[in-house]
Backbone as JSON Lines, residues from 0, in Angstrom:
{"i":0,"aa":"M","n":[-62.75,-36.61,69.0],"ca":[-62.38,-36.21,67.64],"c":[-63.67,-35.98,66.86]}
{"i":1,"aa":"N","n":[-63.72,-34.86,66.18],"ca":[-64.95,-34.45,65.52],"c":[-64.77,-34.46,64.0]}
{"i":2,"aa":"L","n":[-64.96,-35.63,63.39],"ca":[-64.82,-35.75,61.94],"c":[-66.16,-35.51,61.26]}
{"i":3,"aa":"K","n":[-66.1,-34.95,60.06],"ca":[-67.31,-34.71,59.27],"c":[-67.93,-36.07,58.9]}
{"i":4,"aa":"P","n":[-69.25,-36.12,58.77],"ca":[-69.9,-37.38,58.39],"c":[-69.37,-37.94,57.06]}
{"i":5,"aa":"E","n":[-69.07,-37.05,56.12],"ca":[-68.55,-37.54,54.82],"c":[-67.16,-38.15,54.97]}
{"i":6,"aa":"T","n":[-66.36,-37.65,55.92],"ca":[-65.05,-38.24,56.18],"c":[-65.22,-39.62,56.78]}
{"i":7,"aa":"L","n":[-66.12,-39.75,57.73],"ca":[-66.38,-41.05,58.34],"c":[-66.86,-42.06,57.3]}
{"i":8,"aa":"A","n":[-67.71,-41.61,56.38],"ca":[-68.19,-42.5,55.32],"c":[-67.04,-42.93,54.41]}
{"i":9,"aa":"K","n":[-66.17,-42.0,54.05],"ca":[-65.01,-42.33,53.21],"c":[-64.1,-43.32,53.92]}
{"i":10,"aa":"I","n":[-63.9,-43.11,55.22],"ca":[-63.04,-44.02,55.99],"c":[-63.6,-45.43,55.96]}
{"i":11,"aa":"D","n":[-64.89,-45.57,56.22],"ca":[-65.51,-46.9,56.19],"c":[-65.39,-47.53,54.81]}
{"i":12,"aa":"E","n":[-65.53,-46.72,53.78],"ca":[-65.45,-47.23,52.41],"c":[-64.02,-47.63,52.06]}
{"i":13,"aa":"V","n":[-63.05,-46.82,52.43],"ca":[-61.64,-47.09,52.11],"c":[-61.18,-48.41,52.73]}
{"i":14,"aa":"I","n":[-61.59,-48.66,53.95],"ca":[-61.16,-49.88,54.64],"c":[-61.55,-51.12,53.85]}
{"i":15,"aa":"T","n":[-62.67,-51.07,53.16],"ca":[-63.13,-52.25,52.39],"c":[-62.22,-52.58,51.21]}
{"i":16,"aa":"H","n":[-61.35,-51.67,50.82],"ca":[-60.45,-51.9,49.68],"c":[-59.23,-52.74,50.04]}
{"i":17,"aa":"Y","n":[-59.05,-53.0,51.31],"ca":[-57.84,-53.7,51.76],"c":[-58.19,-55.03,52.42]}
{"i":18,"aa":"P","n":[-57.57,-56.11,51.96],"ca":[-57.85,-57.42,52.55],"c":[-57.35,-57.51,54.01]}
{"i":19,"aa":"V","n":[-56.32,-56.72,54.33],"ca":[-55.82,-56.63,55.7],"c":[-56.06,-55.19,56.16]}
{"i":20,"aa":"K","n":[-56.87,-55.03,57.2],"ca":[-57.27,-53.68,57.65],"c":[-56.09,-52.76,57.89]}
{"i":21,"aa":"R","n":[-55.02,-53.28,58.44],"ca":[-53.83,-52.49,58.78],"c":[-53.33,-51.7,57.57]}
{"i":22,"aa":"S","n":[-53.52,-52.22,56.39],"ca":[-53.05,-51.58,55.16],"c":[-53.75,-50.26,54.87]}
{"i":23,"aa":"A","n":[-54.86,-50.0,55.55],"ca":[-55.6,-48.75,55.34],"c":[-55.07,-47.61,56.22]}
{"i":24,"aa":"T","n":[-54.03,-47.86,56.99],"ca":[-53.51,-46.83,57.9],"c":[-53.18,-45.53,57.17]}
{"i":25,"aa":"L","n":[-52.39,-45.6,56.13],"ca":[-51.96,-44.41,55.41],"c":[-53.14,-43.63,54.82]}
{"i":26,"aa":"P","n":[-54.07,-44.3,54.11],"ca":[-55.22,-43.54,53.57],"c":[-56.07,-42.91,54.67]}
{"i":27,"aa":"L","n":[-56.23,-43.59,55.79],"ca":[-57.03,-43.02,56.88],"c":[-56.36,-41.78,57.46]}
{"i":28,"aa":"L","n":[-55.05,-41.83,57.6],"ca":[-54.33,-40.66,58.09],"c":[-54.51,-39.47,57.14]}
{"i":29,"aa":"H","n":[-54.44,-39.74,55.85],"ca":[-54.65,-38.66,54.87],"c":[-56.05,-38.07,54.99]}
{"i":30,"aa":"L","n":[-57.05,-38.93,55.12],"ca":[-58.43,-38.44,55.23],"c":[-58.64,-37.6,56.49]}
{"i":31,"aa":"I","n":[-58.06,-38.05,57.59],"ca":[-58.22,-37.3,58.84],"c":[-57.5,-35.97,58.76]}
{"i":32,"aa":"Q","n":[-56.28,-35.97,58.21],"ca":[-55.57,-34.7,58.1],"c":[-56.29,-33.74,57.14]}
{"i":33,"aa":"E","n":[-56.86,-34.28,56.09],"ca":[-57.62,-33.45,55.15],"c":[-58.81,-32.8,55.86]}
{"i":34,"aa":"D","n":[-59.44,-33.53,56.75],"ca":[-60.61,-33.03,57.46],"c":[-60.21,-32.07,58.58]}
{"i":35,"aa":"L","n":[-59.26,-32.46,59.43],"ca":[-58.92,-31.68,60.62],"c":[-57.75,-30.71,60.43]}
{"i":36,"aa":"G","n":[-56.93,-30.95,59.41],"ca":[-55.77,-30.1,59.17],"c":[-54.5,-30.64,59.79]}
{"i":37,"aa":"Y","n":[-54.61,-31.63,60.64],"ca":[-53.47,-32.25,61.3],"c":[-53.92,-33.58,61.9]}
{"i":38,"aa":"I","n":[-52.98,-34.31,62.5],"ca":[-53.28,-35.6,63.12],"c":[-53.17,-35.44,64.64]}
{"i":39,"aa":"P","n":[-54.3,-35.25,65.33],"ca":[-54.23,-35.14,66.79],"c":[-53.93,-36.51,67.42]}
{"i":40,"aa":"E","n":[-53.47,-36.48,68.65],"ca":[-53.12,-37.72,69.36],"c":[-54.29,-38.69,69.39]}
{"i":41,"aa":"E","n":[-55.49,-38.15,69.62],"ca":[-56.66,-39.03,69.71],"c":[-56.95,-39.74,68.38]}
{"i":42,"aa":"A","n":[-56.51,-39.17,67.25],"ca":[-56.73,-39.81,65.95],"c":[-55.91,-41.09,65.84]}
{"i":43,"aa":"I","n":[-54.73,-41.07,66.43],"ca":[-53.87,-42.26,66.38],"c":[-54.56,-43.43,67.09]}
{"i":44,"aa":"T","n":[-55.09,-43.17,68.26],"ca":[-55.79,-44.21,69.02],"c":[-57.07,-44.63,68.29]}
{"i":45,"aa":"W","n":[-57.78,-43.66,67.73],"ca":[-59.03,-43.95,67.03],"c":[-58.79,-44.85,65.82]}
{"i":46,"aa":"I","n":[-57.76,-44.52,65.03],"ca":[-57.44,-45.33,63.85],"c":[-57.02,-46.73,64.29]}
{"i":47,"aa":"A","n":[-56.2,-46.82,65.32],"ca":[-55.76,-48.13,65.82],"c":[-56.94,-49.0,66.21]}
{"i":48,"aa":"T","n":[-57.89,-48.41,66.9],"ca":[-59.09,-49.16,67.3],"c":[-59.88,-49.57,66.07]}
{"i":49,"aa":"K","n":[-60.04,-48.64,65.14],"ca":[-60.81,-48.89,63.92],"c":[-60.2,-50.02,63.09]}
{"i":50,"aa":"L","n":[-58.86,-50.06,63.05],"ca":[-58.16,-51.07,62.22],"c":[-57.73,-52.3,63.01]}
{"i":51,"aa":"E","n":[-58.05,-52.3,64.3],"ca":[-57.74,-53.44,65.18],"c":[-56.24,-53.71,65.23]}
{"i":52,"aa":"I","n":[-55.47,-52.62,65.43],"ca":[-54.01,-52.73,65.57],"c":[-53.59,-51.92,66.8]}
{"i":53,"aa":"A","n":[-52.35,-52.06,67.18],"ca":[-51.83,-51.31,68.32],"c":[-51.59,-49.85,67.92]}
{"i":54,"aa":"P","n":[-51.84,-48.9,68.81],"ca":[-51.59,-47.49,68.5],"c":[-50.17,-47.22,68.02]}
{"i":55,"aa":"I","n":[-49.18,-47.95,68.52],"ca":[-47.8,-47.74,68.09],"c":[-47.65,-47.96,66.58]}
{"i":56,"aa":"N","n":[-48.46,-48.86,66.02],"ca":[-48.38,-49.12,64.58],"c":[-48.85,-47.92,63.76]}
{"i":57,"aa":"V","n":[-49.79,-47.17,64.27],"ca":[-50.24,-45.94,63.6],"c":[-49.22,-44.83,63.85]}
{"i":58,"aa":"Y","n":[-48.75,-44.74,65.07],"ca":[-47.76,-43.72,65.44],"c":[-46.51,-43.85,64.57]}
{"i":59,"aa":"E","n":[-46.08,-45.07,64.29],"ca":[-44.9,-45.3,63.44],"c":[-45.1,-44.66,62.06]}
{"i":60,"aa":"V","n":[-46.27,-44.79,61.51],"ca":[-46.56,-44.23,60.19],"c":[-46.6,-42.7,60.25]}
{"i":61,"aa":"V","n":[-47.26,-42.16,61.26],"ca":[-47.37,-40.7,61.41],"c":[-46.0,-40.06,61.54]}
{"i":62,"aa":"T","n":[-45.13,-40.68,62.32],"ca":[-43.82,-40.08,62.55],"c":[-42.82,-40.36,61.43]}
{"i":63,"aa":"F","n":[-43.08,-41.36,60.62],"ca":[-42.17,-41.67,59.5],"c":[-42.35,-40.7,58.34]}
{"i":64,"aa":"Y","n":[-43.58,-40.38,58.0],"ca":[-43.86,-39.54,56.84],"c":[-43.94,-38.06,57.22]}
{"i":65,"aa":"P","n":[-43.09,-37.23,56.58],"ca":[-43.07,-35.81,56.95],"c":[-44.32,-35.02,56.53]}
{"i":66,"aa":"M","n":[-45.17,-35.58,55.68],"ca":[-46.35,-34.82,55.26],"c":[-47.46,-34.81,56.32]}
{"i":67,"aa":"F","n":[-47.3,-35.64,57.34],"ca":[-48.31,-35.63,58.4],"c":[-47.93,-34.62,59.48]}
{"i":68,"aa":"R","n":[-48.87,-33.77,59.81],"ca":[-48.65,-32.74,60.81],"c":[-49.25,-33.2,62.14]}
{"i":69,"aa":"R","n":[-48.53,-32.97,63.22],"ca":[-48.97,-33.38,64.55],"c":[-49.61,-32.24,65.31]}
{"i":70,"aa":"K","n":[-49.57,-31.04,64.75],"ca":[-50.2,-29.9,65.42],"c":[-50.92,-29.05,64.37]}
{"i":71,"aa":"P","n":[-51.87,-28.25,64.8],"ca":[-52.63,-27.43,63.85],"c":[-51.74,-26.44,63.12]}
{"i":72,"aa":"I","n":[-52.21,-26.0,61.95],"ca":[-51.51,-24.98,61.18],"c":[-52.48,-23.83,60.94]}
{"i":73,"aa":"G","n":[-51.97,-22.76,60.36],"ca":[-52.81,-21.62,60.03],"c":[-53.86,-21.99,58.99]}
{"i":74,"aa":"R","n":[-54.8,-21.07,58.78],"ca":[-55.87,-21.31,57.81],"c":[-55.31,-21.51,56.4]}
{"i":75,"aa":"R","n":[-54.23,-20.82,56.08],"ca":[-53.57,-20.95,54.77],"c":[-52.2,-21.57,55.0]}
{"i":76,"aa":"H","n":[-51.8,-22.43,54.09],"ca":[-50.53,-23.15,54.22],"c":[-49.61,-22.76,53.07]}
{"i":77,"aa":"I","n":[-48.53,-22.05,53.4],"ca":[-47.57,-21.6,52.4],"c":[-46.35,-22.52,52.44]}
{"i":78,"aa":"K","n":[-46.12,-23.22,51.34],"ca":[-45.0,-24.15,51.27],"c":[-44.0,-23.62,50.24]}
{"i":79,"aa":"V","n":[-42.78,-23.39,50.68],"ca":[-41.74,-22.85,49.82],"c":[-40.73,-23.95,49.54]}
{"i":80,"aa":"C","n":[-40.47,-24.21,48.26],"ca":[-39.49,-25.24,47.9],"c":[-38.1,-24.79,48.32]}
{"i":81,"aa":"R","n":[-37.34,-25.73,48.88],"ca":[-35.99,-25.38,49.33],"c":[-34.91,-26.2,48.62]}
{"i":82,"aa":"T","n":[-35.29,-27.01,47.64],"ca":[-34.28,-27.82,46.98],"c":[-33.43,-26.98,46.04]}
{"i":83,"aa":"L","n":[-32.44,-27.58,45.43],"ca":[-31.35,-26.88,44.77],"c":[-31.78,-25.77,43.8]}
{"i":84,"aa":"S","n":[-32.6,-26.08,42.83],"ca":[-32.98,-25.06,41.84],"c":[-33.65,-23.86,42.5]}
{"i":85,"aa":"C","n":[-34.58,-24.14,43.41],"ca":[-35.28,-23.04,44.08],"c":[-34.35,-22.28,45.01]}
{"i":86,"aa":"A","n":[-33.46,-22.98,45.7],"ca":[-32.51,-22.31,46.59],"c":[-31.6,-21.39,45.79]}
{"i":87,"aa":"L","n":[-31.1,-21.87,44.66],"ca":[-30.21,-21.06,43.83],"c":[-30.91,-19.84,43.25]}
{"i":88,"aa":"M","n":[-32.2,-19.96,43.01],"ca":[-32.96,-18.87,42.4],"c":[-33.61,-17.93,43.42]}
{"i":89,"aa":"G","n":[-33.32,-18.15,44.72],"ca":[-33.8,-17.21,45.73],"c":[-34.9,-17.72,46.64]}
{"i":90,"aa":"G","n":[-35.12,-19.01,46.69],"ca":[-36.18,-19.57,47.53],"c":[-36.07,-19.2,49.0]}
{"i":91,"aa":"Y","n":[-34.84,-19.12,49.51],"ca":[-34.67,-18.77,50.92],"c":[-35.09,-17.32,51.18]}
{"i":92,"aa":"K","n":[-34.76,-16.44,50.25],"ca":[-35.18,-15.03,50.38],"c":[-36.71,-14.92,50.26]}
{"i":93,"aa":"T","n":[-37.28,-15.73,49.37],"ca":[-38.74,-15.76,49.21],"c":[-39.39,-16.16,50.53]}
{"i":94,"aa":"C","n":[-38.86,-17.19,51.14],"ca":[-39.41,-17.65,52.42],"c":[-39.29,-16.57,53.49]}
{"i":95,"aa":"E","n":[-38.14,-15.93,53.55],"ca":[-37.93,-14.84,54.52],"c":[-38.93,-13.71,54.29]}
{"i":96,"aa":"T","n":[-39.24,-13.42,53.03],"ca":[-40.21,-12.37,52.72],"c":[-41.58,-12.74,53.28]}
{"i":97,"aa":"F","n":[-42.01,-13.99,53.07],"ca":[-43.3,-14.42,53.64],"c":[-43.28,-14.32,55.17]}
{"i":98,"aa":"E","n":[-42.18,-14.71,55.79],"ca":[-42.08,-14.64,57.24],"c":[-42.23,-13.19,57.73]}
{"i":99,"aa":"K","n":[-41.58,-12.26,57.05],"ca":[-41.69,-10.85,57.43],"c":[-43.1,-10.33,57.2]}
{"i":100,"aa":"E","n":[-43.68,-10.67,56.07],"ca":[-45.02,-10.18,55.73],"c":[-46.08,-10.63,56.74]}
{"i":101,"aa":"F","n":[-45.9,-11.83,57.29],"ca":[-46.89,-12.37,58.23],"c":[-46.41,-12.37,59.68]}
{"i":102,"aa":"N","n":[-45.24,-11.76,59.92],"ca":[-44.71,-11.64,61.28],"c":[-44.66,-12.99,61.99]}
{"i":103,"aa":"T","n":[-44.08,-13.97,61.31],"ca":[-44.0,-15.31,61.87],"c":[-42.73,-16.0,61.4]}
{"i":104,"aa":"H","n":[-42.51,-17.19,61.89],"ca":[-41.36,-18.0,61.49],"c":[-41.86,-19.32,60.93]}
{"i":105,"aa":"R","n":[-41.0,-19.97,60.16],"ca":[-41.37,-21.26,59.58],"c":[-41.86,-22.21,60.68]}
{"i":106,"aa":"G","n":[-42.92,-22.93,60.33],"ca":[-43.46,-23.94,61.22],"c":[-44.39,-23.41,62.3]}
{"i":107,"aa":"E","n":[-44.54,-22.1,62.38],"ca":[-45.42,-21.5,63.39],"c":[-46.68,-20.96,62.71]}
{"i":108,"aa":"I","n":[-47.69,-20.73,63.51],"ca":[-48.9,-20.08,63.01],"c":[-48.73,-18.59,63.21]}
{"i":109,"aa":"S","n":[-49.04,-17.8,62.18],"ca":[-48.92,-16.34,62.28],"c":[-49.82,-15.84,63.42]}
{"i":110,"aa":"P","n":[-49.47,-14.69,64.01],"ca":[-50.25,-14.16,65.14],"c":[-51.75,-14.03,64.85]}
{"i":111,"aa":"D","n":[-52.11,-13.76,63.6],"ca":[-53.54,-13.63,63.26],"c":[-54.2,-14.97,62.95]}
{"i":112,"aa":"G","n":[-53.41,-16.07,63.01],"ca":[-53.94,-17.4,62.75],"c":[-54.12,-17.71,61.27]}
{"i":113,"aa":"E","n":[-53.7,-16.79,60.44],"ca":[-53.98,-16.91,59.01],"c":[-53.07,-17.9,58.28]}
{"i":114,"aa":"V","n":[-51.76,-17.9,58.56],"ca":[-50.86,-18.73,57.76],"c":[-49.85,-19.51,58.6]}
{"i":115,"aa":"T","n":[-49.4,-20.59,58.01],"ca":[-48.21,-21.31,58.46],"c":[-47.32,-21.42,57.23]}
{"i":116,"aa":"I","n":[-46.06,-21.08,57.42],"ca":[-45.08,-21.11,56.34],"c":[-44.09,-22.22,56.64]}
{"i":117,"aa":"E","n":[-43.74,-22.99,55.62],"ca":[-42.72,-24.0,55.84],"c":[-41.95,-24.29,54.56]}
{"i":118,"aa":"F","n":[-40.74,-24.78,54.74],"ca":[-39.96,-25.28,53.62],"c":[-40.43,-26.68,53.31]}
{"i":119,"aa":"V","n":[-40.45,-27.03,52.04],"ca":[-40.77,-28.39,51.62],"c":[-39.73,-28.83,50.59]}
{"i":120,"aa":"E","n":[-39.69,-30.11,50.38],"ca":[-38.82,-30.64,49.33],"c":[-39.5,-30.43,47.99]}
{"i":121,"aa":"C","n":[-38.83,-30.67,46.96],"ca":[-39.19,-30.37,45.57],"c":[-40.69,-30.35,45.27]}
{"i":122,"aa":"L","n":[-41.13,-29.26,44.66],"ca":[-42.5,-29.12,44.21],"c":[-42.63,-29.41,42.71]}
{"i":123,"aa":"A","n":[-41.56,-29.95,42.13],"ca":[-41.56,-30.49,40.76],"c":[-41.79,-29.44,39.67]}
{"i":124,"aa":"S","n":[-41.18,-28.27,39.84],"ca":[-41.23,-27.26,38.8],"c":[-39.91,-26.5,38.8]}
{"i":125,"aa":"C","n":[-38.82,-27.24,38.74],"ca":[-37.48,-26.67,38.88],"c":[-37.17,-25.6,37.84]}
{"i":126,"aa":"G","n":[-37.72,-25.71,36.67],"ca":[-37.46,-24.74,35.61],"c":[-38.1,-23.39,35.85]}
{"i":127,"aa":"T","n":[-39.01,-23.31,36.83],"ca":[-39.69,-22.05,37.11],"c":[-39.45,-21.62,38.56]}
{"i":128,"aa":"A","n":[-38.26,-21.93,39.06],"ca":[-37.9,-21.63,40.45],"c":[-37.78,-20.13,40.68]}
{"i":129,"aa":"P","n":[-37.97,-19.71,41.93],"ca":[-38.44,-20.46,43.09],"c":[-39.95,-20.7,43.03]}
{"i":130,"aa":"V","n":[-40.33,-21.85,43.57],"ca":[-41.72,-22.29,43.5],"c":[-42.33,-22.3,44.9]}
{"i":131,"aa":"V","n":[-43.58,-21.86,44.97],"ca":[-44.32,-21.8,46.22],"c":[-45.68,-22.44,45.99]}
{"i":132,"aa":"M","n":[-46.15,-23.21,46.96],"ca":[-47.5,-23.75,46.91],"c":[-48.27,-23.15,48.07]}
{"i":133,"aa":"I","n":[-49.36,-22.49,47.75],"ca":[-50.24,-21.93,48.77],"c":[-51.51,-22.76,48.75]}
{"i":134,"aa":"D","n":[-51.71,-23.49,49.83],"ca":[-52.76,-24.49,49.9],"c":[-52.52,-25.47,48.75]}
{"i":135,"aa":"D","n":[-53.38,-25.52,47.75],"ca":[-53.18,-26.45,46.64],"c":[-52.79,-25.74,45.34]}
{"i":136,"aa":"D","n":[-52.5,-24.45,45.42],"ca":[-52.18,-23.67,44.21],"c":[-50.69,-23.44,44.07]}
{"i":137,"aa":"L","n":[-50.15,-23.83,42.92],"ca":[-48.72,-23.68,42.64],"c":[-48.45,-22.3,42.05]}
{"i":138,"aa":"H","n":[-47.42,-21.65,42.58],"ca":[-47.0,-20.33,42.08],"c":[-45.54,-20.44,41.67]}
{"i":139,"aa":"E","n":[-45.23,-20.0,40.46],"ca":[-43.89,-20.15,39.91],"c":[-43.18,-18.81,39.83]}
{"i":140,"aa":"K","n":[-41.84,-18.89,39.82],"ca":[-40.99,-17.7,39.75],"c":[-41.37,-16.68,40.83]}
{"i":141,"aa":"V","n":[-41.44,-17.16,42.05],"ca":[-41.85,-16.3,43.16],"c":[-40.62,-15.66,43.79]}
{"i":142,"aa":"D","n":[-40.29,-14.48,43.28],"ca":[-39.21,-13.7,43.88],"c":[-39.8,-12.92,45.05]}
{"i":143,"aa":"C","n":[-39.0,-12.09,45.67],"ca":[-39.47,-11.34,46.86],"c":[-40.66,-10.44,46.53]}
{"i":144,"aa":"A","n":[-40.62,-9.79,45.37],"ca":[-41.72,-8.89,44.98],"c":[-43.02,-9.68,44.8]}
{"i":145,"aa":"K","n":[-42.93,-10.84,44.15],"ca":[-44.13,-11.64,43.95],"c":[-44.62,-12.23,45.27]}
{"i":146,"aa":"A","n":[-43.69,-12.56,46.17],"ca":[-44.08,-13.05,47.49],"c":[-44.87,-11.98,48.24]}
{"i":147,"aa":"K","n":[-44.44,-10.73,48.13],"ca":[-45.17,-9.63,48.77],"c":[-46.57,-9.49,48.18]}
{"i":148,"aa":"Q","n":[-46.68,-9.63,46.84],"ca":[-47.99,-9.54,46.2],"c":[-48.91,-10.66,46.69]}
{"i":149,"aa":"L","n":[-48.37,-11.87,46.76],"ca":[-49.18,-13.01,47.22],"c":[-49.6,-12.81,48.68]}
{"i":150,"aa":"A","n":[-48.69,-12.3,49.5],"ca":[-49.0,-12.03,50.9],"c":[-50.12,-10.99,51.01]}
{"i":151,"aa":"E","n":[-50.04,-9.95,50.21],"ca":[-51.08,-8.92,50.22],"c":[-52.43,-9.5,49.81]}
{"i":152,"aa":"Q","n":[-52.41,-10.39,48.83],"ca":[-53.65,-11.02,48.39],"c":[-54.26,-11.86,49.52]}
{"i":153,"aa":"I","n":[-53.43,-12.61,50.23],"ca":[-53.9,-13.42,51.35],"c":[-54.47,-12.52,52.45]}
{"i":154,"aa":"K","n":[-53.78,-11.43,52.76],"ca":[-54.25,-10.5,53.78],"c":[-55.59,-9.87,53.38]}
{"i":155,"aa":"K","n":[-55.72,-9.52,52.11],"ca":[-56.95,-8.92,51.6],"c":[-58.12,-9.9,51.74]}
{"i":156,"aa":"E","n":[-57.89,-11.15,51.34],"ca":[-58.93,-12.19,51.44],"c":[-59.32,-12.42,52.9]}
{"i":157,"aa":"A","n":[-58.32,-12.4,53.79],"ca":[-58.6,-12.59,55.22],"c":[-59.45,-11.46,55.77]}
{"i":158,"aa":"A","n":[-59.14,-10.24,55.35],"ca":[-59.9,-9.06,55.8],"c":[-61.34,-9.12,55.32]}
{"i":159,"aa":"Q","n":[-61.56,-9.63,54.12],"ca":[-62.91,-9.74,53.56],"c":[-63.75,-10.77,54.32]}
{"i":160,"aa":"R","n":[-63.11,-11.79,54.87],"ca":[-63.82,-12.82,55.63],"c":[-64.26,-12.29,57.0]}
{"i":161,"aa":"R","n":[-63.57,-11.31,57.5],"ca":[-63.86,-10.82,58.87],"c":[-65.07,-9.95,58.91]}
């Protein structure tokens, strides 16, 4: 596992905040996912060793919380709210538009490696539904036309990086 030096430093620092090392499991998982983009199998064993617990204790946490990913995702992460307000205002159509624009399906990496699209539970902006979060940026009132605009922007940025 190849973690950045600053991630390793944060991990060592975070552990000191807990009188029982096991309690640092959740923060360590967040730090590793932030660094690597997902939680690889070797991270579970590494954390267990670091916290002096059994790997199953880390695995239980990873599999309990849906925000932890067990496999890599695309460079950009498109999260479409699927709860009631967003669903009623067209969130499912918005998601389908992103899937078509990137030639992929929810939970998969697009063929160009650029995006992963997924449904998520409430993004806490029900009054401006449908809501989409791209990486850490919230986008409100994302109908199909706005989804196409956002997709074009992502494609343009990707082309500029190449």
